[in-house]
Each structure stands twice: as C-alpha cells, then as structure tokens.
N, C-alpha and C positions, 0 to 999 in steps of 0.2 A: 886112198887110207893115207897116202903122204897130203897130199893137201887139205886134209880133213885135220891130220893134227897139228901141222902148220896154222891152219885157221883157229883153230884154238885155241895155240900158244900166241899168239896174235892178241886175240881177245882176251885172253887173259892178262897179258899187259898192259893192253889200252884198260881192260875196268879196275886195274890195281892204279891206275895213271886217274881215272875218272868219278871211281867211287871209293869212298866220300869227299878226297882230297881237290880233283878239278871241281866239283859240282860245291864245295862251301868255300871255293877261290869264289867264283863267279858270283856265288849268290850275294858271299860276301861284299864283293868289291858292287856290286850294280847297288847294295845297302847304303854302303861307304859315298860313293857315288851321287845317290839321289840327295843324302841328305847335306852333302858338301854343294850341291848345287841348286839346292832349298827347292828340291822335288819341283825339277824344272818339266817334268813330262807332263806333270799334272799343271803345275803354272800356265806355264806358254802353249798349252794344247791346245786352244784355238787358235794361238796366232802364228802355231804352225802348220794348219790346213791353211791359212792365208800366204805363209812364206811358201809352199807347196806350188801357186800358181804365179809365183813374182817374176817377172820379166831377170832376163840372164844381163850381162855387161859384158860388152866385146873386146871393151879394154881392161879387164880384168887378169888375162890370164887362161890357164884352161883349155879346156879340146872340147869340150860340148855344154851346153845350155843348163843351168842347171835342172829343167824337167829331165832330160837326157839322162845328167846322170845319176838322177834320183831311182829313175826308168832301170837302168843297169844296176843300179844297186838291188833293186826289189825283184830283178831279174834272175841274178847271183843266187840268192838270200831264198826265194822261190823256188825251192827244189823238189823233187819228188818225197821230199822228208816232211812235207808238211800236208801230203797225202800219205804216202806208204809209213814213214815215220809218226807221225803223231796216230796212228791209226793200231801200227804195233805196241807203241805204248796206251794206249788205251785196254787192249786185249790183255798185257801182259800185266799192266800197273793197276786195273781196276775205272770205273768212272770217276774215282777221289784224284786220277794224274792229272784232269784236267783241268783242277783247280789250282795245282801246281804250278802247271803251264801256264796259267793265267799270273800268277805269282810270280815267277820268274820274270816272265813276259815286261809286267811291270818297273821290276828294281832293272832289268836288263836295257830297258830303252835310256836311261843315264848312262850307261855304261857306252852304247852303242854310241848319243849324243857326241858323247866323249873321244871315241875317235874320230868321227866326222870331225868335230872342231878342229881336232888335233891335224887330220887329214889335210884342208886347206890351209890352215896356219904354218905348218912345215912342210912344204913343198917347194918342187924348182920347177919354175916356170920358162922359156925358152921358148924359143918364136915356131920353133918346129912341133914341140910337144912338153905334157907334161909329166913330173916325176915323183909321183907320190907312192904312200904308204905306211906303216909304223915303222920302217927305214930310218927313215929320215927325221919324226919324231925322236927316236933313240938316239939318234945319231948328232943330232944341231939340237932339239928339246932337253933328254937328259944324258947329252956329252958322254956316249958308248956307244963307242963305233963296234964293238968286240960283241955287244948284244944285237946291235943292228945287224950284224954279217951274220948272227946266229938266227936270226927271227928270218932274215931273206932265205937263206940257205933251206930250212924247214920249212916254212910255207913252200916255196918253190918248189922242192921237192914233193910237195902234200899237192898242192896243184896239179902238177904236171900225173903223179904217180894213184890220185884219189879220183878226183873229177870224173875224168872219161872213162873211169872205172865203173862207180859210183850208179850216176845218173843213167848212162848208158844204159848199163845190165838193167835198172830198174824200168826203161823205157822196151827194152828187148824183151823183160819176161813179160807186161803186160800184152804187150801187142802179140806177143803167143799165144798165152792165154784166151786172150779177146778174139783174134782173128787168126788164131793158125799160124804168122809169118815169122820164118825161120830167123834164131836170135840172129845170126852169121848174116842174113840177107837186110835184118833193123839194122844193123851194126854198121854196115858197107854204107846204107840210104843215110843214117845219120850224119855219118865220118863225111861224106860231100854236102850236108845241107852246110853243116859247122865250117867246113873250112871253104863253103862261099862265103863266109859271114868274116871269121875269124882272120882271115890274109889278107883285108883291109885296114885289120887293125881297130882303135879306140871310135874312130868314128862310125865306122863301118858296124857296132860291137851295140854303138848306139843309138844308131840309126832302128836297130831290127829290133834290141829294148824296146826302145821307143813304141813301136810298133804292135810286138807282140804282148808285151806285157801288160798294157790293159784289156787285149783280148783273152788271156790267159785266168785275168783275176775274173773279168767279168762274168766268162761262160764257169768257172769254178763255182762261185757268187750267187749266180742267177740255179743253175744246176742244189745245189744245196742247198739255199733258200727254199724251192720245190718242197723238196725232201722235208726238211723243216713244216713248213707248214701242210703239208698232208699228213704229218703227224703232232701235229699243232696239241690236242688234246691231251698228249703225253709230255711234254714239257716241263710245267710245273714237277711234276715228280719224277723225272730225269736230274733235272738242278736240284730237287733236296738230295737226291739216291746222290750227286758230286760231290756235295758239300757233306755229307753224313760221311760219305767215303774217305773224302780226304782226311778226315780226323779218327776211323775207326781203329777200335781198339781192340778189335777180333784178331784173334792169330790167322795169317795167312799162310802161304807156301815158306815149309822150313820152320813156322812156328813163329815166324817175323810177324808183328802186328802189322795188321794192313795198312793205315795210314804212313808208314817207315815205306813200303812198298810204291804206294801211289806216289807218295814223295821222291820215291830213288826214279821213276818211269819220267813223272810228272816234270822233273829239272832236266835230266836226261832230253828228253822230247822238244824242249820249252828253246832248251839251249841249240839243239840240233836246228830248231826251225827261224831260227831269228839271227845266228851265228854272232850274237853280239860275243865279244874278246877274242874272236877272232882275228881283229885287223883289219879284215877286208875293206867294213865301209869308210877305211882311211885312204884307200886306194880309189874307190867308185867316186865320192863323193872328193876328193882332192881333185879330180877333174874338172870341177864346174867352173864357168865363166863368173866366177862371184866374187869378191873382195871378202864377204864377211861373213868369217867361220860359222857365227853365231844362224847365220841362213841356212847353212849346210847341216847344222846340228840338229837343228828342229824338224828341219825334213828326216835326218835318221828317225828323230818317231815320231812322222807318222808314219816310217817304214814297217817300226816296229810295231805297231799299232794292230795296221792290215797281216801283218802276218801272225801276231802271237792271238789279237783278240779277235780276226775273222775268219781269216784261210783256216789256221788252227780247232780253231772252234768249230766249223761247219763240217772238215774230218772228223771231231768227235763227234758231236752232238748226232751227224747223219748214222753214226752204227750204233750209239746208244739208243736215241730214239726207237730205230726198227730194229733193236737184238743183235744186230749182227756182232758186235762185241761179244755173245756169246752163242756163236753158229759154227764156230772151228776154224772158223777161217781167220787169216791176221793181212795185216801189209796191206799191200791195193786192192786184195779179192774182197779186204771185209767193206773197202768202201764202195766199190763197183755195185758186191749183189744190196745195201744200203739202197744207192743210189738205184740199183732195180725192182726193190720195195715199191721206188713211189711210180719210176716209172720202166713199165715193165720191156724189157729188151733195148729200147734205147739209154735206160743208165748206164750201162757197164761202158757203152759207145763212148759214151758223154767222160766217163774215169777215164778212159781208156788215152782219146782224144788231148784232154787235161797234164796227165802223166806223160805225155810227149809234148806238150809244153812244157811245162815245168819245166821238166827235165833236160831238152833243148836248149832253155833259156839259160840255165845254171850252167850249161855247159858252155856258152861264149860267154858268158859273163865272169866267168873264171878263168877263162882262158887267158884275160888280158892280165886280172891277178899275177898269175903266175905269170908272166912276162915281163910285168914289174920286179918283182922280187927276185926272178933269174937277170933281171937286166940290171940290174945294183949291183951286181957281184962279178957278172960278166962283162957287163959292157954291153952298146948297142947290136956288133956284131952276133949276141945269141936268138935276137929275137926272131929273124927269118926261121932259122932251123927251128928253134921251140914251137911253133906255130906249124909247122910238119910232123914233129913227131909229136905232140898232142893229136894231131887229127890223126895220125897214123893209129894210135893206140886206140880209138874208138870202137872199132871194129874189137879188136880184144877183150874188151870193157863188155861187150856182146853177150859173148861166149864162155865167160869167166864164173867159176864158181863165186855164188851169191854171197855164203860162209866168208869165205877170203876177204872177198871186195869189201865190204863192209867192215871185217875187222881189223882191216889194215886202213881204212878212211878213219875207225875211230882213232885208232893210235897216232897217227900222223896229225890230226885235228889236236889231238891231245898236247902235243907237243910243242905247235904254236903259239898256243893261247898263254902259255909261260910267258914267253921273254914279253909279247903285246903286254901281259898288267901290268907289268913292271914300269913300263912306260908309264901306262895312261893313269896309274897310281903314283906314279911321280910328279907328274905334269897335272894333277888332279886342281892345282892350285890356281894354274891360269884357265884351266877349265870354267869352276868355279866363278874369275873376273868375268869371264865370255860372257856365260850362262845370266848374267845379274843383267849386263848390257839393254839397254834401251835401243826400241827398232828404229 
C-alpha cells in the first residue's frame, strides 16, 4: 500500500513536469533548432548515411571509432521503451499517437544533432580517456560551471537509479511471462552479463554495442516486417486511421478531445524513444575518434531516423494491423500478441529475445553515461565503485514494483532535461554554423 501511494506521488510530480511543460519545451526547442540549422535533418539526410560508414581518424583523439560511438548511442537509446513504451502509447493514446511520434521524431532530430555536435566540440581528450557530455558545453561553451554541476549531479543520479531498474524490470517481466523464469533469477543473470562488459569501461562497452546493436535492430526489423507483410491488405486502412485519429475532435477519456490524447501520448512516447534532450548523445558521440563535430551530428540524424521512424513504427504498426491495441493487452504483451498472430508460438519468443537485447544494450550504454556524469563531480576515484554499485542494483530492478520503477524514471529524466536544453539553446548559433559547413 505504501509503495503504491509512493509510486502515485512520484508519478504525479513527474506528470506535472512532463505535461504540458516538458513536452512543449522539447517540441518547441526541436522546431527552433530545425529552423536555425536550415532543416539539417532533411537537407543533409543523404549525407548522413554516407557519414555513417566514414573511416575514423586515430590521431583525432577519442576512444571509440565513429561506428562504435554510433552503435553505443544506438544501444543506449534503443531500449525496451521502443517496444513496451510505444505499444503502451498506442494503447493509451489511440492510433493517432503514431502520427505524433513521427512529428516529434522529425523535429527532435535537430535537437540530437545539436547535442552530438556540442559533445565533440566541447570535450576533454586525454591520452588514456575522453571526458565528454553536456557538463563540458555548459561549463566551457555556455560559461556556466554551476549549471554544468547541476546537470552532472541530476543526470548521474538518474543513470544510477533508473536504468538498472527500468530496463531490468522490463526484461525480467517478459522472461517470466514467456518462459516462467523467476524475476530474481533473471536479475542475477542480467547483472553478471552486464558486469562482464561494464567493468571493462567504454572500450568494452563499444565492442559489445558494435556486435549486439545490429543484431537487435535486424532481428526486430525482420520479425516486424514479417508481421506487417502478413497483414499488408490492412495497411491503407490503418494509415488512414492513424492520420484521422491524430486530428480527431471526438471526445475521448474525461471529455478531452481525441487529438489532444493522441498528441500527449505520441509526444511523450516519442521523447522516450529517441531520448533527444537528455544530453546523452553528447556523451556517446563525444567519444568518437573524429575531428569534425558535423560528422557525429549527422550520425545522430541517422540514429533518430532508425529509432523514431523504423523501430517505433514497427512496434506501432504491428499492434495496429493485428488489432492487438484493442485486445486489452498493453506494453510488451501487446507486441508479443501481435507477433504471434503472424508467427504462431515463435512470435512471442522473438519479442522476448528482442526485449532482452534492447534492455541489455541500454543497460551497458547508460552505465557509461552515468560514469561520465559522476566522474565530473567526484573525479576518477568514483569510476570503479560506480561500476560495481550499478551492477549490484540490477537484481533489485528485476524484483521491484513496476509502477514505482517507471514513475521514478519519469521524474529523473524530466529533471535532467531542463539544464541541458538551456545549454543547447544558448549554443544554437555555433551549432547552426557547423550545420552549414561543407563536407
């Protein structure tokens, strides 16, 4: 009872920040940066895909190749929220929520482009390591050490107290439902697997992300496309429904207009899906062995496209085409149900395996983010204790109450966004100049 009341209180606080203030701030910032960069996500879209396979420069500093940095960013961003979160958004907000996920993805691309550019522009490159993140562009670019310290503290606490719980919880729940594996056992196994990678630092994380990220994207893409093709005759009908419901003036829950509900859930799920505004892109792309901030910004464009317009669309379309969104199921269960309609028996297994890969790679990616944030405040001595504590928290996440886990995650994510957005807006002139550089 106490836990439930606490979860409701935390969620109410998070909702007060998210709706509508944070959604307005993020969408508005994305629109502003889209205009100021000359619609860089469209204008240089083709170039972004060519940059994706560019060679790295060993003399440029950084600790990861640009491809490893890209895969680390993708690993951390593509978490269970792209399956469970998107599905929950469609179930709660209706088919129109998908349209608003696309809308936010389009403008958020400019925001993540900016974070990646600033992450490379303002970083500390040393012979043995690279220090990067919003802290450095807040301190050295915006000239605000106080704001940098606040961001590092909030984001560090968020990384340590949310990701080991939220991602592990989602994995444990789906393994329990699909294979009857006890949540406590899943937690221990996940913790050991995470420790094997995290303890080795960013190079170990980069190597793991380089191998696992293409696997998880490819598997989910193949399974999802099979479901979509199996129900291809319904695609025109469903797409028409998505657009119609995105602007519906019919009264929904509580007498609210339908399009307001769709917009609220679409923008919120879109924000979770691509993590633009969190500042984490600066950490991932700032590790790249590259001299050109523009190249890493264009890699971020590719990342958001894959996250918002590929994987999120697959999650949404599978449950819409199969009718899973009105089945009474939500979250991962709705997607598993959808996959089972086209791939009987094996569909749920595919989703379960993808949830594991999505959650596991997010776990190891965010471990490095939190390390960078807390090292900024406490120095290198915090790194090894942090890695151990992070891994030890993972089994607790597996057996925690779902409501409290996600409510706390909502709150901490909201708090870290505000100082980061101040930095991105304050340095938008520099980003706009870099966005117009020639290749």
